[in-house]
C-alpha positions as a Markdown table, in Angstrom:
| # | Residue | x | y | z |
|---|---|---|---|---|
| 1 | Unk | 90.3 | 104.1 | 80.1 |
| 2 | Unk | 92.9 | 102.2 | 81.9 |
| 3 | Unk | 95.1 | 103.4 | 85.1 |
| 4 | Unk | 98.8 | 102.9 | 84.9 |
| 5 | Unk | 100.6 | 100.6 | 86.7 |
| 6 | Unk | 101.8 | 103.4 | 89.0 |
| 7 | Unk | 98.0 | 105.0 | 90.2 |
| 8 | Unk | 97.7 | 101.4 | 90.8 |
| 9 | Unk | 99.8 | 100.8 | 93.3 |
| 10 | Unk | 100.1 | 104.5 | 95.4 |
| 11 | Unk | 95.8 | 102.9 | 95.0 |
| 12 | Unk | 97.1 | 99.9 | 96.9 |
| 13 | Unk | 99.1 | 102.1 | 98.8 |
| 14 | Unk | 96.4 | 104.2 | 100.1 |
| 15 | Unk | 94.0 | 101.4 | 100.8 |
| 16 | Unk | 96.7 | 99.6 | 103.2 |
| 17 | Unk | 97.1 | 103.3 | 104.8 |
| 18 | Unk | 93.2 | 103.6 | 105.6 |
| 19 | Unk | 92.4 | 100.3 | 106.5 |
| 20 | Unk | 95.9 | 101.0 | 109.3 |
| 21 | Unk | 93.9 | 104.2 | 109.8 |
| 22 | Unk | 90.0 | 102.1 | 110.8 |
| 23 | Unk | 92.4 | 99.5 | 112.9 |
| 24 | Unk | 93.8 | 102.3 | 114.6 |
| 25 | Unk | 90.0 | 104.2 | 114.8 |
| 26 | Unk | 88.4 | 100.8 | 116.7 |
| 27 | Unk | 91.3 | 100.0 | 118.6 |
| 28 | Unk | 90.8 | 103.4 | 120.4 |
| 29 | Unk | 87.7 | 103.6 | 120.9 |
| 30 | Unk | 87.7 | 99.6 | 122.2 |
| 31 | Unk | 85.6 | 98.6 | 119.5 |
| 32 | Unk | 85.5 | 94.9 | 118.7 |
| 33 | Unk | 87.9 | 94.3 | 121.0 |
| 34 | Unk | 89.0 | 93.7 | 125.1 |
| 35 | Unk | 91.3 | 95.8 | 126.6 |
| 36 | Unk | 93.9 | 93.4 | 126.2 |
| 37 | Unk | 93.7 | 93.2 | 122.1 |
| 38 | Unk | 92.8 | 96.9 | 121.8 |
| 39 | Unk | 96.2 | 98.1 | 123.7 |
| 40 | Unk | 98.0 | 95.2 | 121.1 |
| 41 | Unk | 96.2 | 95.9 | 118.1 |
| 42 | Unk | 96.6 | 100.2 | 119.4 |
| 43 | Unk | 99.9 | 99.2 | 119.5 |
| 44 | Unk | 100.8 | 97.6 | 116.4 |
| 45 | Unk | 98.9 | 100.3 | 114.4 |
| 46 | Unk | 101.7 | 103.1 | 116.1 |
| 47 | Unk | 104.4 | 100.2 | 115.2 |
| 48 | Unk | 103.3 | 100.5 | 111.5 |
| 49 | Unk | 102.6 | 104.2 | 111.3 |
| 50 | Unk | 105.9 | 104.1 | 113.1 |
| 51 | Unk | 108.1 | 102.4 | 110.0 |
| 52 | Unk | 109.3 | 102.8 | 107.1 |
| 53 | Unk | 107.4 | 101.5 | 105.5 |
| 54 | Unk | 104.5 | 103.9 | 106.3 |
| 55 | Unk | 107.0 | 106.2 | 105.0 |
| 56 | Unk | 107.3 | 104.4 | 101.9 |
| 57 | Unk | 103.6 | 104.3 | 101.2 |
| 58 | Unk | 102.2 | 107.6 | 102.7 |
| 59 | Unk | 105.4 | 109.7 | 102.0 |
| 60 | Unk | 104.8 | 111.3 | 105.3 |
| 61 | Unk | 106.4 | 110.9 | 109.4 |
| 62 | Unk | 103.3 | 108.9 | 110.8 |
| 63 | Unk | 103.8 | 111.0 | 113.9 |
| 64 | Unk | 101.3 | 113.2 | 112.9 |
| 65 | Unk | 98.8 | 110.7 | 111.9 |
| 66 | Unk | 98.6 | 109.2 | 115.3 |
| 67 | Unk | 98.4 | 112.6 | 116.9 |
| 68 | Unk | 96.1 | 113.6 | 114.8 |
| 69 | Unk | 93.6 | 110.2 | 115.7 |
| 70 | Unk | 94.3 | 110.2 | 119.1 |
| 71 | Unk | 92.6 | 113.9 | 119.5 |
| 72 | Unk | 89.8 | 113.0 | 117.0 |
| 73 | Unk | 89.6 | 109.7 | 119.7 |
| 74 | Unk | 89.7 | 113.0 | 122.5 |
| 75 | Unk | 87.6 | 114.6 | 120.9 |
| 76 | Unk | 84.2 | 112.0 | 120.6 |
| 77 | Unk | 85.4 | 110.8 | 124.3 |
| 78 | Unk | 84.4 | 114.7 | 125.5 |
| 79 | Unk | 81.2 | 114.8 | 122.9 |
| 80 | Unk | 80.1 | 111.3 | 124.7 |
| 81 | Unk | 80.7 | 112.5 | 128.1 |
| 82 | Unk | 79.0 | 116.2 | 127.6 |
| 83 | Unk | 76.2 | 114.3 | 126.1 |
| 84 | Unk | 73.0 | 114.8 | 128.6 |
| 85 | Unk | 70.5 | 113.3 | 127.0 |
| 86 | Unk | 68.5 | 110.7 | 127.6 |
| 87 | Unk | 69.3 | 107.0 | 125.0 |
| 88 | Unk | 65.8 | 107.4 | 124.1 |
| 89 | Unk | 64.5 | 109.0 | 120.9 |
| 90 | Unk | 62.1 | 112.0 | 120.7 |
| 91 | Unk | 60.6 | 112.8 | 117.8 |
| 92 | Unk | 62.7 | 115.6 | 116.0 |
| 93 | Unk | 65.7 | 112.3 | 116.3 |
| 94 | Unk | 63.2 | 109.8 | 114.5 |
| 95 | Unk | 62.5 | 113.3 | 111.6 |
| 96 | Unk | 66.2 | 112.8 | 111.3 |
| 97 | Unk | 67.1 | 109.9 | 110.3 |
| 98 | Unk | 65.1 | 109.8 | 108.0 |
């Protein structure tokens, strides 16, 4: 069954947003970036989320997604800082990976 042109455009819009979300998460975490480039990537993503283009693609306010992703990042940081386990795996960890 063929998808309509509108469905294809919506899939493209969803993909653009998903890539921006992925890039923003990585910039917040610093993955694949030095400090300066992570800050630049973060600002670029925020500019996209605040843009008219984002509103046209998503139909939502970009501040909402920025806030959600920042909260997600802060929650991850809190979990990481409270994890007192060593970096060594114990047997239970190994079994969970299987």
